[in-house]
MARLO-178071 format. One record per residue (C-alpha): residue number from 1; chain; x, y, z. Coordinates in nm, 2 decimals, decimal comma, m for minus. Example, Ala and Ser with C-alpha at 12.3 -4.5 7.8 and 13.67 -1.06 7.14 Angstrom:
% MARLO-178071
   i ch   east  north     up
   1  A   1,23  m0,45   0,78
   2  A   1,37  m0,11   0,71
This chain:
% MARLO-178071
   i ch   east  north     up
   1  A  m1,65   0,36  m1,66
   2  A  m1,27   0,31  m1,56
   3  A  m1,24   0,14  m1,22
   4  A  m0,97   0,29  m0,98
   5  A  m0,84   0,16  m0,63
   6  A  m0,75   0,41  m0,39
   7  A  m0,49   0,20  m0,19
   8  A  m0,36   0,35   0,13
   9  A  m0,02   0,20   0,25
  10  A   0,11   0,17   0,64
  11  A  m0,20   0,08   0,80
  12  A  m0,07  m0,05   1,16
  13  A   0,21   0,18   1,17
  14  A   0,08   0,41   1,47
  15  A  m0,23   0,47   1,60
  16  A  m0,28   0,82   1,38
  17  A  m0,19   0,64   1,08
  18  A  m0,50   0,42   1,16
  19  A  m0,70   0,69   1,25
  20  A  m0,60   0,89   0,90
  21  A  m0,67   0,61   0,67
  22  A  m0,96   0,48   0,88
  23  A  m1,14   0,83   0,85
  24  A  m1,06   0,87   0,46
  25  A  m1,26   0,57   0,39
  26  A  m1,53   0,66   0,64
  27  A  m1,53   1,04   0,51
  28  A  m1,36   1,00   0,20
  29  A  m1,26   0,82  m0,14
  30  A  m1,00   0,57   0,00
  31  A  m1,09   0,14  m0,07
  32  A  m0,82  m0,01   0,00
  33  A  m0,53  m0,03   0,23
  34  A  m0,22  m0,26   0,36
  35  A  m0,13  m0,38   0,69
  36  A   0,23  m0,36   0,79
  37  A   0,23  m0,69   1,04
  38  A   0,54  m0,62   1,23
  39  A   0,48  m0,25   1,32
  40  A   0,32  m0,16   1,70
  41  A   0,00  m0,01   1,56
  42  A  m0,06  m0,39   1,42
  43  A  m0,33  m0,48   1,64
  44  A  m0,53  m0,19   1,67
  45  A  m0,55  m0,19   1,29
  46  A  m0,69  m0,53   1,26
  47  A  m0,99  m0,41   1,49
  48  A  m1,02  m0,14   1,30
  49  A  m1,06  m0,35   0,96
  50  A  m1,30  m0,58   1,12
  51  A  m1,55  m0,31   1,23
  52  A  m1,50  m0,12   0,90
  53  A  m1,54  m0,41   0,65
  54  A  m1,58  m0,22   0,35
  55  A  m1,26  m0,11   0,33
  56  A  m1,02  m0,39   0,13
  57  A  m0,73  m0,52   0,30
  58  A  m0,42  m0,64   0,22
  59  A  m0,07  m0,71   0,37
  60  A   0,20  m0,45   0,31
  61  A   0,55  m0,71   0,37
  62  A   0,83  m0,53   0,52
  63  A   1,19  m0,53   0,56
  64  A   1,30  m0,21   0,57
  65  A   1,07  m0,04   0,87
  66  A   1,06  m0,16   1,20
  67  A   1,09  m0,51   1,38
  68  A   1,11  m0,87   1,23
  69  A   0,86  m1,10   1,34
  70  A   1,13  m1,46   1,28
  71  A   1,46  m1,47   1,42
  72  A   1,64  m1,49   1,11
  73  A   1,97  m1,35   1,21
  74  A   2,00  m1,20   0,83
  75  A   1,74  m0,97   0,79
  76  A   1,82  m0,77   1,09
  77  A   2,09  m0,61   1,35
  78  A   2,11  m0,78   1,67
  79  A   1,85  m0,58   1,82
  80  A   1,63  m0,75   1,56
  81  A   1,53  m0,40   1,40
  82  A   1,56  m0,41   1,04
  83  A   1,77  m0,17   0,83
  84  A   1,65   0,15   0,67
  85  A   1,59   0,18   0,32
  86  A   1,98   0,26   0,30
  87  A   2,09  m0,02   0,52
  88  A   1,90  m0,28   0,35
  89  A   2,05  m0,18   0,00
  90  A   2,41  m0,20   0,14
  91  A   2,29  m0,57   0,33
  92  A   2,09  m0,75   0,07
  93  A   2,38  m0,94  m0,08
  94  A   2,48  m1,08   0,30
  95  A   2,07  m1,20   0,34
  96  A   1,91  m1,52   0,31
  97  A   1,68  m1,58   0,05
  98  A   1,48  m1,80   0,31
  99  A   1,51  m1,60   0,59
 100  A   1,33  m1,30   0,38
 101  A   1,10  m1,57   0,28
 102  A   1,02  m1,70   0,56
 103  A   1,01  m1,39   0,75
 104  A   0,72  m1,25   0,50
 105  A   0,55  m1,58   0,50
 106  A   0,51  m1,50   0,91
 107  A   0,40  m1,13   0,85
 108  A   0,11  m1,25   0,62
 109  A   0,05  m1,55   0,86
 110  A   0,00  m1,31   1,14
 111  A  m0,25  m1,16   0,98
 112  A  m0,43  m1,45   0,83
 113  A  m0,44  m1,58   1,20
 114  A  m0,64  m1,28   1,33
 115  A  m0,89  m1,38   1,01
 116  A  m0,88  m1,08   0,85
 117  A  m0,99  m1,20   0,44
 118  A  m0,66  m1,02   0,24
 119  A  m0,78  m0,88  m0,06
 120  A  m0,41  m0,84  m0,21
 121  A   0,00  m0,78  m0,14
 122  A   0,24  m0,53  m0,14
 123  A   0,54  m0,43   0,01
 124  A   0,73  m0,13   0,20
 125  A   0,96   0,10  m0,06
 126  A   0,80  m0,14  m0,32
 127  A   1,11  m0,41  m0,28
 128  A   0,91  m0,66  m0,39
 129  A   0,94  m0,53  m0,72
 130  A   1,35  m0,53  m0,67
 131  A   1,54  m0,76  m0,91
 132  A   1,70  m0,93  m0,63
 133  A   1,31  m1,06  m0,46
 134  A   1,14  m1,11  m0,76
 135  A   1,18  m1,51  m0,71
 136  A   1,05  m1,44  m0,36
 137  A   0,80  m1,24  m0,46
 138  A   0,67  m1,57  m0,69
 139  A   0,71  m1,78  m0,42
 140  A   0,51  m1,59  m0,17
 141  A   0,20  m1,48  m0,49
 142  A   0,22  m1,95  m0,55
 143  A   0,21  m1,96  m0,16
 144  A  m0,08  m1,79  m0,03
 145  A  m0,25  m1,70  m0,42
 146  A  m0,30  m1,36  m0,31
 147  A  m0,27  m1,06  m0,60
 148  A   0,07  m0,83  m0,60
 149  A   0,05  m0,42  m0,65
 150  A   0,18  m0,45  m1,01
 151  A   0,45  m0,13  m0,92
 152  A   0,75  m0,09  m1,17
 153  A   0,71  m0,31  m1,47
 154  A   0,61  m0,62  m1,17
 155  A   0,45  m0,86  m1,43
 156  A   0,66  m0,77  m1,74
 157  A   0,95  m0,92  m1,51
 158  A   0,79  m1,21  m1,32
 159  A   0,44  m1,46  m1,38
 160  A   0,26  m1,45  m1,11
 161  A  m0,07  m1,65  m1,05
 162  A  m0,33  m1,43  m0,93
 163  A  m0,29  m1,11  m1,06
 164  A  m0,58  m0,88  m1,13
 165  A  m0,49  m0,68  m1,49
 166  A  m0,44  m0,41  m1,28
 167  A  m0,26  m0,20  m1,56
 168  A  m0,22   0,17  m1,41
 169  A  m0,01   0,21  m1,09
 170  A   0,02   0,59  m0,98
 171  A   0,15   0,80  m0,67
 172  A  m0,17   1,02  m0,67
 173  A  m0,02   1,25  m0,47
 174  A   0,36   1,31  m0,49
 175  A   0,34   1,68  m0,61
 176  A   0,46   1,99  m0,56
 177  A   0,13   2,19  m0,49
 178  A  m0,03   1,91  m0,27
 179  A   0,32   1,86  m0,09
 180  A   0,33   2,24  m0,02
 181  A   0,27   2,30   0,33
 182  A   0,34   2,67   0,32
 183  A  m0,07   2,67   0,20
 184  A  m0,34   2,47   0,35
 185  A  m0,55   2,27   0,06
 186  A  m0,87   2,54   0,07
 187  A  m0,57   2,78   0,02
 188  A  m0,44   2,62  m0,27
 189  A  m0,72   2,40  m0,40
 190  A  m0,76   2,44  m0,75
 191  A  m0,37   2,38  m0,79
 192  A  m0,40   2,05  m0,65
 193  A  m0,73   1,98  m0,81
 194  A  m0,47   2,03  m1,18
 195  A  m0,20   1,79  m1,00
 196  A  m0,49   1,52  m0,90
 197  A  m0,63   1,53  m1,28
 198  A  m0,30   1,47  m1,49
 199  A  m0,28   1,15  m1,26
 200  A  m0,60   1,04  m1,33
 201  A  m0,56   1,14  m1,75
 202  A  m0,30   0,85  m1,70
 203  A  m0,57   0,60  m1,63
 204  A  m0,69   0,39  m1,97
 205  A  m1,06   0,38  m2,04
 206  A  m1,19   0,05  m1,99
 207  A  m0,92  m0,07  m1,76
 208  A  m0,81  m0,10  m1,38
 209  A  m0,56   0,16  m1,22
 210  A  m0,43   0,19  m0,83
 211  A  m0,34   0,50  m0,71
 212  A  m0,12   0,55  m0,35
 213  A  m0,19   0,74  m0,04
 214  A  m0,03   0,74   0,23
 215  A  m0,31   0,96   0,45
 216  A  m0,26   0,99   0,81
 217  A  m0,31   1,20   1,10
 218  A   0,06   1,21   1,33
 219  A   0,18   1,12   1,65
 220  A   0,55   1,05   1,83
 221  A   0,56   0,74   1,66
 222  A   0,51   0,91   1,32
 223  A   0,66   1,21   1,38
 224  A   0,99   1,06   1,50
 225  A   1,07   0,77   1,31
 226  A   0,98   0,88   0,98
 227  A   1,10   1,16   0,77
 228  A   0,76   1,15   0,58
 229  A   0,49   1,25   0,87
 230  A   0,33   1,58   0,83
 231  A   0,25   1,56   0,43
 232  A   0,06   1,27   0,53
 233  A  m0,24   1,50   0,72
 234  A  m0,28   1,71   0,36
 235  A  m0,40   1,36   0,23
 236  A  m0,64   1,32   0,49
 237  A  m0,81   1,68   0,37
 238  A  m0,82   1,59   0,06
 239  A  m0,91   1,21   0,04
 240  A  m1,16   1,36   0,21
 241  A  m1,26   1,67   0,05
 242  A  m1,64   1,71  m0,07
 243  A  m1,54   1,74  m0,43
 244  A  m1,32   1,45  m0,44
 245  A  m1,62   1,26  m0,53
 246  A  m1,73   1,43  m0,78
 247  A  m1,40   1,47  m0,92
 248  A  m1,42   1,13  m1,01
 249  A  m1,70   1,10  m1,09
 250  A  m1,68   1,32  m1,33
 251  A  m1,34   1,17  m1,44
 252  A  m1,59   0,88  m1,48
 253  A  m1,41   0,63  m1,23
 254  A  m1,62   0,42  m1,00
 255  A  m1,36   0,34  m0,67
 256  A  m1,35  m0,03  m0,61
 257  A  m1,10  m0,23  m0,37
 258  A  m0,92  m0,57  m0,52
 259  A  m1,12  m0,83  m0,36
 260  A  m1,41  m0,65  m0,64
 261  A  m1,21  m0,75  m0,87
 262  A  m1,16  m1,13  m1,00
 263  A  m0,88  m1,30  m1,08
 264  A  m0,78  m1,30  m1,43
 265  A  m0,82  m1,67  m1,57
 266  A  m0,62  m1,82  m1,86
 267  A  m0,81  m2,06  m2,05
 268  A  m0,57  m2,34  m2,22
 269  A  m0,65  m2,49  m2,50
 270  A  m0,58  m2,81  m2,61
């Protein structure tokens, strides 16, 4: 049996995102999510997490969306708003390393102070895997003793203290039939499941794989502030489809979250 973590990014972005994630967990196969501590829906997401303890919740570290928590001037504009991803790439060389570390720490601390037991960490736009941020990622991991999403060869590029031997990382939904908004999932179910099967086929036997998803309903906050909006509703439909649990079972996959998996223990023989 292969263990699989199905993790939704962007918990806390807005009410509609929060409700799409909770539905995908309660009525579907979603096992895990990561929470944005700087976004307008964060406090609602925290309460929903407490009401749904079977959902694993981690921290989604942010530097390219919404507003900062700290007052550091090097990482945001004069209004305290983070730059877009393109803006980040232009401004990163001017950002203070300590400012980024303190901002990410403040985001994690906010969640911990609100009595969330975090299962793991990742980041918006995968910034924790960018080469210029690896040392900051390591400092965060050492400070909080939490594992990071193993995306884009992260563990090959840096040693982290609390990783969980999660070897695979795949986007479950970013494929043409699933993203096709001219047809509903019901109309195009077979083609969508072919794409999902192709992703599941990449999971290695007897190892742990993370599948990234972005389920959400749509409200004005998401519609007007993210170009990736309506497509997310289809992800809710797919994750909650009655056949998804059977599909995972037929592929011999056990859905889990990061908190179900022990840290890798390294034994030193003297």
